[in-house]
All heavy atoms as TSV, in Angstrom:
chain	resi	resn	atom	element	x	y	z
A	1	THR	N	N	49.330	77.883	4.454
A	1	THR	CA	C	49.472	79.302	4.231
A	1	THR	C	C	48.577	79.662	3.057
A	1	THR	O	O	48.646	78.995	1.983
A	1	THR	CB	C	50.885	79.739	3.958
A	1	THR	OG1	O	51.689	79.354	5.060
A	1	THR	CG2	C	50.987	81.213	3.720
A	2	VAL	N	N	47.781	80.704	3.251
A	2	VAL	CA	C	46.974	81.191	2.137
A	2	VAL	C	C	47.824	82.135	1.267
A	2	VAL	O	O	48.526	82.969	1.814
A	2	VAL	CB	C	45.744	81.974	2.764
A	2	VAL	CG1	C	44.914	82.596	1.593
A	2	VAL	CG2	C	44.863	81.055	3.541
A	3	ILE	N	N	47.708	81.908	-0.006
A	3	ILE	CA	C	48.479	82.767	-0.997
A	3	ILE	C	C	47.578	83.392	-1.966
A	3	ILE	O	O	46.647	82.712	-2.449
A	3	ILE	CB	C	49.508	81.900	-1.676
A	3	ILE	CG1	C	50.532	81.238	-0.627
A	3	ILE	CG2	C	50.373	82.747	-2.638
A	3	ILE	CD1	C	51.462	80.228	-1.244
A	4	ALA	N	N	47.839	84.598	-2.284
A	4	ALA	CA	C	47.039	85.294	-3.357
A	4	ALA	C	C	47.175	84.564	-4.643
A	4	ALA	O	O	48.282	84.181	-5.044
A	4	ALA	CB	C	47.425	86.706	-3.445
A	5	GLN	N	N	46.064	84.392	-5.381
A	5	GLN	CA	C	46.081	83.663	-6.624
A	5	GLN	C	C	47.041	84.322	-7.602
A	5	GLN	O	O	47.736	83.691	-8.347
A	5	GLN	CB	C	44.673	83.578	-7.163
A	5	GLN	CG	C	44.457	82.487	-8.197
A	5	GLN	CD	C	44.620	82.961	-9.598
A	5	GLN	OE1	O	44.843	84.099	-9.881
A	5	GLN	NE2	N	44.514	82.004	-10.533
A	6	ARG	N	N	47.089	85.640	-7.628
A	6	ARG	CA	C	47.963	86.363	-8.569
A	6	ARG	C	C	49.433	86.089	-8.296
A	6	ARG	O	O	50.286	86.050	-9.199
A	6	ARG	CB	C	47.668	87.862	-8.636
A	6	ARG	CG	C	48.014	88.585	-7.365
A	6	ARG	CD	C	47.644	90.070	-7.458
A	6	ARG	NE	N	48.011	90.815	-6.316
A	6	ARG	CZ	C	47.472	90.702	-5.057
A	6	ARG	NH1	N	46.476	89.856	-4.854
A	6	ARG	NH2	N	47.928	91.470	-4.067
A	7	GLU	N	N	49.801	85.911	-7.035
A	7	GLU	CA	C	51.137	85.593	-6.661
A	7	GLU	C	C	51.509	84.183	-7.121
A	7	GLU	O	O	52.593	83.921	-7.644
A	7	GLU	CB	C	51.339	85.655	-5.152
A	7	GLU	CG	C	52.739	85.460	-4.641
A	7	GLU	CD	C	52.905	85.568	-3.155
A	7	GLU	OE1	O	52.159	86.295	-2.533
A	7	GLU	OE2	O	53.853	84.972	-2.591
A	8	VAL	N	N	50.609	83.234	-6.964
A	8	VAL	CA	C	50.798	81.872	-7.428
A	8	VAL	C	C	51.036	81.854	-8.959
A	8	VAL	O	O	51.890	81.244	-9.498
A	8	VAL	CB	C	49.623	80.933	-7.059
A	8	VAL	CG1	C	49.670	79.604	-7.786
A	8	VAL	CG2	C	49.573	80.807	-5.590
A	9	GLU	N	N	50.157	82.615	-9.673
A	9	GLU	CA	C	50.269	82.714	-11.124
A	9	GLU	C	C	51.653	83.256	-11.493
A	9	GLU	O	O	52.260	82.774	-12.465
A	9	GLU	CB	C	49.160	83.574	-11.725
A	9	GLU	CG	C	47.819	82.893	-11.698
A	9	GLU	CD	C	47.731	81.616	-12.530
A	9	GLU	OE1	O	48.495	81.435	-13.465
A	9	GLU	OE2	O	46.920	80.785	-12.186
A	10	ALA	N	N	52.182	84.261	-10.816
A	10	ALA	CA	C	53.391	84.877	-11.115
A	10	ALA	C	C	54.550	83.874	-10.892
A	10	ALA	O	O	55.497	83.792	-11.691
A	10	ALA	CB	C	53.659	86.168	-10.309
A	11	ARG	N	N	54.458	83.133	-9.816
A	11	ARG	CA	C	55.528	82.111	-9.453
A	11	ARG	C	C	55.609	80.997	-10.507
A	11	ARG	O	O	56.675	80.537	-10.784
A	11	ARG	CB	C	55.188	81.507	-8.133
A	11	ARG	CG	C	55.475	82.327	-6.934
A	11	ARG	CD	C	55.185	81.535	-5.695
A	11	ARG	NE	N	55.262	82.322	-4.530
A	11	ARG	CZ	C	54.986	81.810	-3.304
A	11	ARG	NH1	N	54.671	80.577	-3.163
A	11	ARG	NH2	N	55.062	82.614	-2.235
A	12	ARG	N	N	54.486	80.590	-11.067
A	12	ARG	CA	C	54.494	79.400	-11.902
A	12	ARG	C	C	54.421	79.728	-13.365
A	12	ARG	O	O	54.409	78.862	-14.224
A	12	ARG	CB	C	53.282	78.504	-11.542
A	12	ARG	CG	C	52.021	79.117	-11.808
A	12	ARG	CD	C	50.820	78.249	-11.227
A	12	ARG	NE	N	49.638	78.494	-12.007
A	12	ARG	CZ	C	49.146	77.626	-12.804
A	12	ARG	NH1	N	49.671	76.446	-12.969
A	12	ARG	NH2	N	48.046	77.926	-13.543
A	13	ARG	N	N	54.479	81.011	-13.764
A	13	ARG	CA	C	54.374	81.428	-15.186
A	13	ARG	C	C	55.301	80.712	-16.079
A	13	ARG	O	O	54.954	80.143	-17.100
A	13	ARG	CB	C	54.526	82.959	-15.274
A	13	ARG	CG	C	54.229	83.493	-16.660
A	13	ARG	CD	C	54.223	85.011	-16.662
A	13	ARG	NE	N	53.020	85.496	-15.957
A	13	ARG	CZ	C	53.000	86.283	-14.859
A	13	ARG	NH1	N	54.157	86.743	-14.415
A	13	ARG	NH2	N	51.903	86.630	-14.322
A	14	ARG	N	N	56.612	80.726	-15.756
A	14	ARG	CA	C	57.607	80.090	-16.603
A	14	ARG	C	C	57.464	78.546	-16.649
A	14	ARG	O	O	57.509	77.983	-17.712
A	14	ARG	CB	C	59.017	80.417	-16.070
A	14	ARG	CG	C	60.071	79.754	-16.889
A	14	ARG	CD	C	61.435	80.511	-16.859
A	14	ARG	NE	N	62.512	79.741	-17.332
A	14	ARG	CZ	C	62.747	79.374	-18.604
A	14	ARG	NH1	N	61.868	79.650	-19.535
A	14	ARG	NH2	N	63.808	78.675	-18.904
A	15	THR	N	N	57.128	77.930	-15.554
A	15	THR	CA	C	56.920	76.473	-15.553
A	15	THR	C	C	55.680	76.051	-16.391
A	15	THR	O	O	55.814	75.150	-17.174
A	15	THR	CB	C	56.644	76.008	-14.095
A	15	THR	OG1	O	57.768	76.340	-13.313
A	15	THR	CG2	C	56.423	74.519	-14.009
A	16	VAL	N	N	54.621	76.848	-16.305
A	16	VAL	CA	C	53.437	76.559	-17.148
A	16	VAL	C	C	53.769	76.719	-18.592
A	16	VAL	O	O	53.368	75.869	-19.448
A	16	VAL	CB	C	52.264	77.451	-16.729
A	16	VAL	CG1	C	51.104	77.317	-17.735
A	16	VAL	CG2	C	51.796	77.121	-15.319
A	17	ALA	N	N	54.535	77.741	-18.986
A	17	ALA	CA	C	54.942	77.941	-20.347
A	17	ALA	C	C	55.754	76.756	-20.882
A	17	ALA	O	O	55.498	76.266	-21.980
A	17	ALA	CB	C	55.729	79.230	-20.526
A	18	ILE	N	N	56.647	76.261	-20.146
A	18	ILE	CA	C	57.476	75.112	-20.476
A	18	ILE	C	C	56.591	73.879	-20.624
A	18	ILE	O	O	56.719	73.118	-21.636
A	18	ILE	CB	C	58.615	74.860	-19.520
A	18	ILE	CG1	C	59.617	76.007	-19.583
A	18	ILE	CG2	C	59.254	73.474	-19.695
A	18	ILE	CD1	C	60.597	75.984	-18.437
A	19	LEU	N	N	55.759	73.639	-19.682
A	19	LEU	CA	C	54.805	72.473	-19.757
A	19	LEU	C	C	53.911	72.516	-20.990
A	19	LEU	O	O	53.661	71.480	-21.618
A	19	LEU	CB	C	53.980	72.360	-18.479
A	19	LEU	CG	C	54.808	71.970	-17.221
A	19	LEU	CD1	C	53.929	72.068	-15.997
A	19	LEU	CD2	C	55.368	70.553	-17.429
A	20	ARG	N	N	53.436	73.661	-21.320
A	20	ARG	CA	C	52.574	73.836	-22.524
A	20	ARG	C	C	53.359	73.599	-23.756
A	20	ARG	O	O	52.841	72.938	-24.734
A	20	ARG	CB	C	51.923	75.187	-22.530
A	20	ARG	CG	C	50.818	75.409	-21.480
A	20	ARG	CD	C	50.116	76.693	-21.579
A	20	ARG	NE	N	49.266	76.946	-20.442
A	20	ARG	CZ	C	48.013	76.466	-20.283
A	20	ARG	NH1	N	47.498	75.763	-21.180
A	20	ARG	NH2	N	47.369	76.775	-19.249
A	21	GLU	N	N	54.638	73.955	-23.809
A	21	GLU	CA	C	55.512	73.582	-24.974
A	21	GLU	C	C	55.693	72.183	-25.101
A	21	GLU	O	O	55.645	71.597	-26.185
A	21	GLU	CB	C	56.803	74.307	-24.807
A	21	GLU	CG	C	56.809	75.773	-25.041
A	21	GLU	CD	C	58.215	76.407	-24.820
A	21	GLU	OE1	O	59.236	75.668	-25.006
A	21	GLU	OE2	O	58.265	77.570	-24.569
A	22	VAL	N	N	55.878	71.430	-23.982
A	22	VAL	CA	C	56.018	69.970	-23.971
A	22	VAL	C	C	54.768	69.275	-24.570
A	22	VAL	O	O	54.874	68.434	-25.416
A	22	VAL	CB	C	56.333	69.453	-22.601
A	22	VAL	CG1	C	56.264	67.904	-22.556
A	22	VAL	CG2	C	57.751	69.895	-22.159
A	23	VAL	N	N	53.613	69.779	-24.152
A	23	VAL	CA	C	52.374	69.175	-24.651
A	23	VAL	C	C	52.222	69.393	-26.096
A	23	VAL	O	O	51.673	68.474	-26.844
A	23	VAL	CB	C	51.191	69.784	-23.824
A	23	VAL	CG1	C	49.857	69.361	-24.464
A	23	VAL	CG2	C	51.217	69.253	-22.382
A	24	GLN	N	N	52.654	70.551	-26.613
A	24	GLN	CA	C	52.535	70.843	-28.081
A	24	GLN	C	C	53.470	69.878	-28.853
A	24	GLN	O	O	53.157	69.474	-29.979
A	24	GLN	CB	C	52.885	72.259	-28.343
A	24	GLN	CG	C	51.781	73.225	-27.947
A	24	GLN	CD	C	52.140	74.675	-28.211
A	24	GLN	OE1	O	53.315	75.004	-28.457
A	24	GLN	NE2	N	51.172	75.553	-28.059
A	25	LYS	N	N	54.636	69.578	-28.340
A	25	LYS	CA	C	55.653	68.733	-28.990
A	25	LYS	C	C	55.321	67.246	-28.966
A	25	LYS	O	O	55.682	66.510	-29.838
A	25	LYS	CB	C	57.027	68.971	-28.454
A	25	LYS	CG	C	57.622	70.313	-28.775
A	25	LYS	CD	C	58.939	70.531	-28.150
A	25	LYS	CE	C	59.477	71.931	-28.429
A	25	LYS	NZ	N	60.787	72.112	-27.773
A	26	PHE	N	N	54.669	66.855	-27.873
A	26	PHE	CA	C	54.413	65.388	-27.636
A	26	PHE	C	C	52.895	65.171	-27.544
A	26	PHE	O	O	52.297	65.451	-26.530
A	26	PHE	CB	C	55.131	64.892	-26.442
A	26	PHE	CG	C	56.563	65.069	-26.478
A	26	PHE	CD1	C	57.255	66.193	-25.914
A	26	PHE	CD2	C	57.336	64.149	-27.145
A	26	PHE	CE1	C	58.584	66.330	-25.991
A	26	PHE	CE2	C	58.772	64.297	-27.245
A	26	PHE	CZ	C	59.412	65.389	-26.638
A	27	PRO	N	N	52.306	64.606	-28.590
A	27	PRO	CA	C	50.849	64.436	-28.601
A	27	PRO	C	C	50.280	63.495	-27.507
A	27	PRO	O	O	49.114	63.611	-27.164
A	27	PRO	CB	C	50.511	63.914	-29.987
A	27	PRO	CG	C	51.828	63.479	-30.563
A	27	PRO	CD	C	52.913	64.159	-29.801
A	28	ASN	N	N	51.124	62.671	-26.975
A	28	ASN	CA	C	50.725	61.758	-25.933
A	28	ASN	C	C	50.812	62.358	-24.535
A	28	ASN	O	O	50.481	61.719	-23.526
A	28	ASN	CB	C	51.416	60.421	-25.973
A	28	ASN	CG	C	52.903	60.580	-25.754
A	28	ASN	OD1	O	53.475	61.598	-26.001
A	28	ASN	ND2	N	53.601	59.476	-25.277
A	29	ALA	N	N	51.351	63.636	-24.425
A	29	ALA	CA	C	51.454	64.291	-23.114
A	29	ALA	C	C	50.174	65.143	-22.883
A	29	ALA	O	O	49.585	65.582	-23.834
A	29	ALA	CB	C	52.670	65.233	-23.132
A	30	ARG	N	N	49.864	65.280	-21.610
A	30	ARG	CA	C	48.716	66.042	-21.229
A	30	ARG	C	C	49.072	66.958	-20.075
A	30	ARG	O	O	49.756	66.495	-19.141
A	30	ARG	CB	C	47.583	65.138	-20.851
A	30	ARG	CG	C	46.285	65.824	-20.543
A	30	ARG	CD	C	45.155	64.895	-20.376
A	30	ARG	NE	N	45.276	64.323	-18.981
A	30	ARG	CZ	C	44.321	63.708	-18.366
A	30	ARG	NH1	N	43.138	63.571	-18.981
A	30	ARG	NH2	N	44.464	63.267	-17.196
A	31	TYR	N	N	48.674	68.200	-20.103
A	31	TYR	CA	C	48.896	69.137	-19.031
A	31	TYR	C	C	47.574	69.354	-18.258
A	31	TYR	O	O	46.526	69.714	-18.820
A	31	TYR	CB	C	49.393	70.494	-19.595
A	31	TYR	CG	C	49.517	71.533	-18.496
A	31	TYR	CD1	C	50.349	71.395	-17.474
A	31	TYR	CD2	C	48.708	72.670	-18.545
A	31	TYR	CE1	C	50.460	72.371	-16.506
A	31	TYR	CE2	C	48.772	73.690	-17.586
A	31	TYR	CZ	C	49.679	73.509	-16.560
A	31	TYR	OH	O	49.762	74.477	-15.670
A	32	VAL	N	N	47.683	69.038	-16.952
A	32	VAL	CA	C	46.493	69.223	-16.044
A	32	VAL	C	C	46.865	70.406	-15.093
A	32	VAL	O	O	47.827	70.275	-14.383
A	32	VAL	CB	C	46.210	67.960	-15.274
A	32	VAL	CG1	C	45.053	68.138	-14.295
A	32	VAL	CG2	C	45.917	66.781	-16.234
A	33	ASP	N	N	46.085	71.400	-15.144
A	33	ASP	CA	C	46.360	72.628	-14.302
A	33	ASP	C	C	45.643	72.539	-13.007
A	33	ASP	O	O	44.397	72.519	-12.948
A	33	ASP	CB	C	45.923	73.862	-15.076
A	33	ASP	CG	C	46.446	75.137	-14.443
A	33	ASP	OD1	O	46.933	75.088	-13.331
A	33	ASP	OD2	O	46.385	76.184	-15.144
A	34	PRO	N	N	46.374	72.401	-11.893
A	34	PRO	CA	C	45.747	72.245	-10.611
A	34	PRO	C	C	45.140	73.533	-10.005
A	34	PRO	O	O	44.485	73.481	-8.986
A	34	PRO	CB	C	46.898	71.686	-9.704
A	34	PRO	CG	C	48.116	72.242	-10.331
A	34	PRO	CD	C	47.841	72.305	-11.805
A	35	VAL	N	N	45.481	74.607	-10.541
A	35	VAL	CA	C	45.036	75.951	-9.971
A	35	VAL	C	C	43.499	75.983	-9.841
A	35	VAL	O	O	42.993	76.476	-8.849
A	35	VAL	CB	C	45.585	77.165	-10.840
A	35	VAL	CG1	C	44.834	78.408	-10.483
A	35	VAL	CG2	C	47.060	77.272	-10.566
A	36	ASP	N	N	42.775	75.462	-10.774
A	36	ASP	CA	C	41.285	75.493	-10.719
A	36	ASP	C	C	40.770	74.721	-9.511
A	36	ASP	O	O	39.744	74.969	-9.018
A	36	ASP	CB	C	40.669	75.016	-12.023
A	36	ASP	CG	C	40.978	75.922	-13.169
A	36	ASP	OD1	O	41.219	77.052	-12.966
A	36	ASP	OD2	O	40.890	75.412	-14.287
A	37	ILE	N	N	41.537	73.765	-9.088
A	37	ILE	CA	C	41.063	72.859	-7.945
A	37	ILE	C	C	41.465	73.550	-6.601
A	37	ILE	O	O	40.707	73.493	-5.655
A	37	ILE	CB	C	41.739	71.438	-8.055
A	37	ILE	CG1	C	41.175	70.813	-9.346
A	37	ILE	CG2	C	41.498	70.646	-6.828
A	37	ILE	CD1	C	41.978	69.567	-9.648
A	38	PHE	N	N	42.600	74.166	-6.554
A	38	PHE	CA	C	43.119	74.589	-5.250
A	38	PHE	C	C	42.977	76.128	-5.085
A	38	PHE	O	O	43.260	76.631	-3.961
A	38	PHE	CB	C	44.566	74.178	-5.092
A	38	PHE	CG	C	44.754	72.654	-5.080
A	38	PHE	CD1	C	45.418	72.104	-6.157
A	38	PHE	CD2	C	44.200	71.889	-4.150
A	38	PHE	CE1	C	45.546	70.724	-6.226
A	38	PHE	CE2	C	44.337	70.494	-4.189
A	38	PHE	CZ	C	45.026	69.926	-5.209
A	39	CYS	N	N	42.599	76.837	-6.089
A	39	CYS	CA	C	42.496	78.277	-5.996
A	39	CYS	C	C	41.102	78.775	-6.470
A	39	CYS	O	O	40.515	78.158	-7.331
A	39	CYS	CB	C	43.535	78.961	-6.883
A	39	CYS	SG	S	45.232	78.539	-6.524
A	40	ASP	N	N	40.676	79.839	-5.906
A	40	ASP	CA	C	39.507	80.535	-6.408
A	40	ASP	C	C	40.012	81.794	-7.144
A	40	ASP	O	O	41.166	81.840	-7.472
A	40	ASP	CB	C	38.440	80.883	-5.358
A	40	ASP	CG	C	39.011	81.755	-4.309
A	40	ASP	OD1	O	39.969	82.493	-4.558
A	40	ASP	OD2	O	38.329	81.855	-3.158
A	41	GLU	N	N	39.192	82.726	-7.440
A	41	GLU	CA	C	39.608	83.887	-8.173
A	41	GLU	C	C	40.628	84.772	-7.419
A	41	GLU	O	O	41.352	85.563	-8.043
A	41	GLU	CB	C	38.371	84.849	-8.491
A	41	GLU	CG	C	37.218	84.163	-9.176
A	41	GLU	CD	C	36.345	83.505	-8.145
A	41	GLU	OE1	O	36.080	83.951	-7.015
A	41	GLU	OE2	O	35.876	82.351	-8.452
A	42	ARG	N	N	40.651	84.603	-6.149
A	42	ARG	CA	C	41.526	85.506	-5.293
A	42	ARG	C	C	42.572	84.777	-4.474
A	42	ARG	O	O	43.712	85.276	-4.348
A	42	ARG	CB	C	40.660	86.256	-4.317
A	42	ARG	CG	C	39.746	87.261	-5.025
A	42	ARG	CD	C	38.821	88.086	-4.066
A	42	ARG	NE	N	39.410	88.358	-2.759
A	42	ARG	CZ	C	38.933	87.920	-1.607
A	42	ARG	NH1	N	37.863	87.218	-1.559
A	42	ARG	NH2	N	39.585	88.266	-0.474
A	43	MET	N	N	42.297	83.581	-4.009
A	43	MET	CA	C	43.200	82.922	-3.023
A	43	MET	C	C	43.451	81.482	-3.383
A	43	MET	O	O	42.601	80.821	-4.007
A	43	MET	CB	C	42.577	83.035	-1.647
A	43	MET	CG	C	42.262	84.342	-1.139
A	43	MET	SD	S	43.617	85.512	-1.120
A	43	MET	CE	C	44.586	84.854	0.131
A	44	CYS	N	N	44.598	80.957	-2.987
A	44	CYS	CA	C	44.953	79.564	-3.128
A	44	CYS	C	C	45.159	79.053	-1.699
A	44	CYS	O	O	45.879	79.642	-0.879
A	44	CYS	CB	C	46.245	79.395	-3.926
A	44	CYS	SG	S	46.072	79.949	-5.594
A	45	LEU	N	N	44.474	77.965	-1.382
A	45	LEU	CA	C	44.508	77.420	-0.065
A	45	LEU	C	C	45.061	76.030	-0.018
A	45	LEU	O	O	44.867	75.173	-0.900
A	45	LEU	CB	C	43.031	77.274	0.509
A	45	LEU	CG	C	42.218	78.587	0.472
A	45	LEU	CD1	C	40.797	78.284	0.729
A	45	LEU	CD2	C	42.792	79.553	1.500
A	46	PRO	N	N	45.876	75.695	1.005
A	46	PRO	CA	C	46.460	74.348	1.126
A	46	PRO	C	C	45.457	73.262	1.624
A	46	PRO	O	O	45.804	72.074	1.642
A	46	PRO	CB	C	47.603	74.537	2.164
A	46	PRO	CG	C	47.068	75.664	3.017
A	46	PRO	CD	C	46.274	76.561	2.086
A	47	ILE	N	N	44.273	73.685	2.009
A	47	ILE	CA	C	43.231	72.873	2.546
A	47	ILE	C	C	42.049	72.792	1.568
A	47	ILE	O	O	41.592	73.780	1.068
A	47	ILE	CB	C	42.776	73.315	3.940
A	47	ILE	CG1	C	43.953	73.241	4.866
A	47	ILE	CG2	C	41.660	72.451	4.435
A	47	ILE	CD1	C	43.685	73.874	6.285
A	48	LYS	N	N	41.607	71.565	1.316
A	48	LYS	CA	C	40.436	71.384	0.401
A	48	LYS	C	C	39.565	70.335	1.070
A	48	LYS	O	O	40.046	69.252	1.467
A	48	LYS	CB	C	40.958	70.942	-0.942
A	48	LYS	CG	C	39.897	70.633	-1.947
A	48	LYS	CD	C	39.423	71.937	-2.566
A	48	LYS	CE	C	38.500	71.571	-3.739
A	48	LYS	NZ	N	37.897	72.741	-4.303
A	49	ASP	N	N	38.278	70.609	1.185
A	49	ASP	CA	C	37.361	69.680	1.777
A	49	ASP	C	C	37.817	69.142	3.116
A	49	ASP	O	O	37.797	67.985	3.403
A	49	ASP	CB	C	37.071	68.473	0.823
A	49	ASP	CG	C	36.487	68.931	-0.463
A	49	ASP	OD1	O	35.832	70.003	-0.541
A	49	ASP	OD2	O	36.758	68.271	-1.498
A	50	ASP	N	N	38.305	70.048	3.951
A	50	ASP	CA	C	38.792	69.768	5.344
A	50	ASP	C	C	40.029	68.864	5.369
A	50	ASP	O	O	40.301	68.304	6.438
A	50	ASP	CB	C	37.688	69.191	6.145
A	50	ASP	CG	C	36.525	70.163	6.365
A	50	ASP	OD1	O	36.822	71.342	6.509
A	50	ASP	OD2	O	35.331	69.707	6.401
A	51	GLY	N	N	40.764	68.669	4.229
A	51	GLY	CA	C	41.970	67.942	4.316
A	51	GLY	C	C	43.188	68.742	3.787
A	51	GLY	O	O	42.949	69.638	2.953
A	52	ILE	N	N	44.330	68.491	4.299
A	52	ILE	CA	C	45.493	69.217	3.780
A	52	ILE	C	C	45.951	68.534	2.506
A	52	ILE	O	O	46.157	67.350	2.425
A	52	ILE	CB	C	46.665	69.187	4.843
A	52	ILE	CG1	C	46.200	69.930	6.086
A	52	ILE	CG2	C	47.914	69.772	4.273
A	52	ILE	CD1	C	47.137	69.733	7.268
A	53	ALA	N	N	46.108	69.398	1.430
A	53	ALA	CA	C	46.411	68.848	0.096
A	53	ALA	C	C	47.861	69.048	-0.373
A	53	ALA	O	O	48.170	68.577	-1.388
A	53	ALA	CB	C	45.430	69.594	-0.902
A	54	TYR	N	N	48.656	69.730	0.449
A	54	TYR	CA	C	50.022	70.020	0.033
A	54	TYR	C	C	50.991	69.468	0.964
A	54	TYR	O	O	50.880	69.431	2.201
A	54	TYR	CB	C	50.250	71.572	-0.036
A	54	TYR	CG	C	49.754	72.184	-1.351
A	54	TYR	CD1	C	48.371	72.430	-1.545
A	54	TYR	CD2	C	50.678	72.377	-2.390
A	54	TYR	CE1	C	48.031	72.939	-2.747
A	54	TYR	CE2	C	50.212	72.886	-3.589
A	54	TYR	CZ	C	48.921	73.188	-3.784
A	54	TYR	OH	O	48.450	73.671	-4.938
A	55	LEU	N	N	52.133	68.950	0.402
A	55	LEU	CA	C	53.274	68.409	1.136
A	55	LEU	C	C	54.170	69.535	1.602
A	55	LEU	O	O	54.635	69.574	2.740
A	55	LEU	CB	C	54.003	67.438	0.177
A	55	LEU	CG	C	55.276	66.748	0.834
A	55	LEU	CD1	C	54.824	65.798	1.948
A	55	LEU	CD2	C	55.992	65.976	-0.230
A	56	ASP	N	N	54.370	70.512	0.749
A	56	ASP	CA	C	55.192	71.743	1.021
A	56	ASP	C	C	54.515	72.853	0.190
A	56	ASP	O	O	53.425	72.719	-0.300
A	56	ASP	CB	C	56.653	71.491	0.771
A	56	ASP	CG	C	56.999	71.139	-0.663
A	56	ASP	OD1	O	56.178	71.544	-1.597
A	56	ASP	OD2	O	58.009	70.458	-0.880
A	57	ALA	N	N	55.252	73.918	0.046
A	57	ALA	CA	C	54.643	75.108	-0.659
A	57	ALA	C	C	54.339	74.895	-2.101
A	57	ALA	O	O	53.492	75.629	-2.695
A	57	ALA	CB	C	55.652	76.292	-0.490
A	58	THR	N	N	54.948	73.917	-2.759
A	58	THR	CA	C	54.734	73.730	-4.209
A	58	THR	C	C	54.395	72.299	-4.636
A	58	THR	O	O	54.245	72.090	-5.824
A	58	THR	CB	C	55.978	74.214	-4.972
A	58	THR	OG1	O	57.134	73.459	-4.519
A	58	THR	CG2	C	56.256	75.697	-4.858
A	59	HIS	N	N	54.227	71.425	-3.742
A	59	HIS	CA	C	54.010	70.006	-4.109
A	59	HIS	C	C	52.795	69.511	-3.344
A	59	HIS	O	O	52.715	69.648	-2.167
A	59	HIS	CB	C	55.245	69.138	-3.794
A	59	HIS	CG	C	56.456	69.513	-4.532
A	59	HIS	ND1	N	57.364	70.389	-4.005
A	59	HIS	CD2	C	56.838	69.159	-5.753
A	59	HIS	CE1	C	58.341	70.535	-4.897
A	59	HIS	NE2	N	58.094	69.867	-6.005
A	60	ILE	N	N	51.900	68.835	-4.179
A	60	ILE	CA	C	50.697	68.272	-3.513
A	60	ILE	C	C	51.073	66.935	-2.930
A	60	ILE	O	O	52.073	66.296	-3.357
A	60	ILE	CB	C	49.572	68.094	-4.496
A	60	ILE	CG1	C	49.951	67.274	-5.749
A	60	ILE	CG2	C	49.046	69.509	-4.891
A	60	ILE	CD1	C	48.798	66.994	-6.708
A	61	ASN	N	N	50.329	66.554	-1.915
A	61	ASN	CA	C	50.592	65.202	-1.250
A	61	ASN	C	C	49.609	64.240	-1.878
A	61	ASN	O	O	48.924	64.508	-2.769
A	61	ASN	CB	C	50.378	65.389	0.291
A	61	ASN	CG	C	48.961	65.813	0.674
A	61	ASN	OD1	O	48.020	65.636	-0.137
A	61	ASN	ND2	N	48.820	66.331	1.841
A	62	PRO	N	N	49.621	62.965	-1.390
A	62	PRO	CA	C	48.733	61.921	-1.966
A	62	PRO	C	C	47.218	62.367	-1.941
A	62	PRO	O	O	46.493	62.086	-2.871
A	62	PRO	CB	C	48.962	60.715	-1.113
A	62	PRO	CG	C	50.383	60.802	-0.673
A	62	PRO	CD	C	50.542	62.310	-0.465
A	63	TYR	N	N	46.793	63.032	-0.906
A	63	TYR	CA	C	45.455	63.521	-0.823
A	63	TYR	C	C	45.171	64.575	-1.926
A	63	TYR	O	O	44.153	64.525	-2.667
A	63	TYR	CB	C	45.104	64.110	0.543
A	63	TYR	CG	C	43.753	64.752	0.630
A	63	TYR	CD1	C	42.599	63.987	0.638
A	63	TYR	CD2	C	43.644	66.147	0.742
A	63	TYR	CE1	C	41.345	64.557	0.726
A	63	TYR	CE2	C	42.344	66.716	0.836
A	63	TYR	CZ	C	41.250	65.940	0.824
A	63	TYR	OH	O	40.009	66.509	0.898
A	64	GLY	N	N	46.088	65.514	-2.120
A	64	GLY	CA	C	45.960	66.468	-3.153
A	64	GLY	C	C	45.968	65.853	-4.591
A	64	GLY	O	O	45.249	66.273	-5.451
A	65	ALA	N	N	46.770	64.785	-4.716
A	65	ALA	CA	C	46.861	64.089	-6.028
A	65	ALA	C	C	45.544	63.399	-6.309
A	65	ALA	O	O	45.013	63.389	-7.430
A	65	ALA	CB	C	47.950	63.083	-6.001
A	66	LYS	N	N	44.894	62.830	-5.225
A	66	LYS	CA	C	43.568	62.212	-5.420
A	66	LYS	C	C	42.553	63.251	-5.857
A	66	LYS	O	O	41.785	63.006	-6.782
A	66	LYS	CB	C	43.160	61.568	-4.095
A	66	LYS	CG	C	41.857	60.863	-4.126
A	66	LYS	CD	C	41.575	60.198	-2.822
A	66	LYS	CE	C	40.213	59.476	-2.862
A	66	LYS	NZ	N	39.084	60.231	-2.454
A	67	LEU	N	N	42.575	64.420	-5.246
A	67	LEU	CA	C	41.692	65.507	-5.627
A	67	LEU	C	C	41.870	65.892	-7.066
A	67	LEU	O	O	40.959	66.103	-7.818
A	67	LEU	CB	C	41.832	66.713	-4.698
A	67	LEU	CG	C	41.407	66.587	-3.250
A	67	LEU	CD1	C	41.839	67.773	-2.476
A	67	LEU	CD2	C	39.893	66.315	-3.162
A	68	LEU	N	N	43.129	66.031	-7.427
A	68	LEU	CA	C	43.485	66.428	-8.827
A	68	LEU	C	C	43.040	65.364	-9.822
A	68	LEU	O	O	42.474	65.630	-10.832
A	68	LEU	CB	C	44.953	66.682	-8.938
A	68	LEU	CG	C	45.490	67.181	-10.259
A	68	LEU	CD1	C	44.819	68.567	-10.584
A	68	LEU	CD2	C	47.012	67.288	-10.149
A	69	PHE	N	N	43.230	64.080	-9.493
A	69	PHE	CA	C	42.899	62.989	-10.391
A	69	PHE	C	C	41.350	62.967	-10.602
A	69	PHE	O	O	40.879	62.725	-11.643
A	69	PHE	CB	C	43.375	61.690	-9.846
A	69	PHE	CG	C	43.006	60.487	-10.665
A	69	PHE	CD1	C	43.698	60.275	-11.867
A	69	PHE	CD2	C	41.977	59.621	-10.340
A	69	PHE	CE1	C	43.349	59.205	-12.685
A	69	PHE	CE2	C	41.658	58.569	-11.125
A	69	PHE	CZ	C	42.324	58.372	-12.311
A	70	GLU	N	N	40.618	63.126	-9.523
A	70	GLU	CA	C	39.105	63.025	-9.626
A	70	GLU	C	C	38.569	64.258	-10.377
A	70	GLU	O	O	37.607	64.210	-11.028
A	70	GLU	CB	C	38.495	63.066	-8.191
A	70	GLU	CG	C	38.852	61.715	-7.453
A	70	GLU	CD	C	38.387	61.698	-6.031
A	70	GLU	OE1	O	38.004	62.752	-5.526
A	70	GLU	OE2	O	38.411	60.649	-5.461
């Protein structure tokens, strides 16, 4: 399902804030934001490079994890 990027941002706002707090408290923690990989300025797509990257609406699958890692 294609989702508007602004809707994704609204859904994850609180989670991102919490994760950023964790990174500030723990210097060995790192926050990697997947939005830049799976979304453009307007839309977020579950498919990247002709492969499905999501397990469900909010979790990436092993293929998505590989894309994120690279």
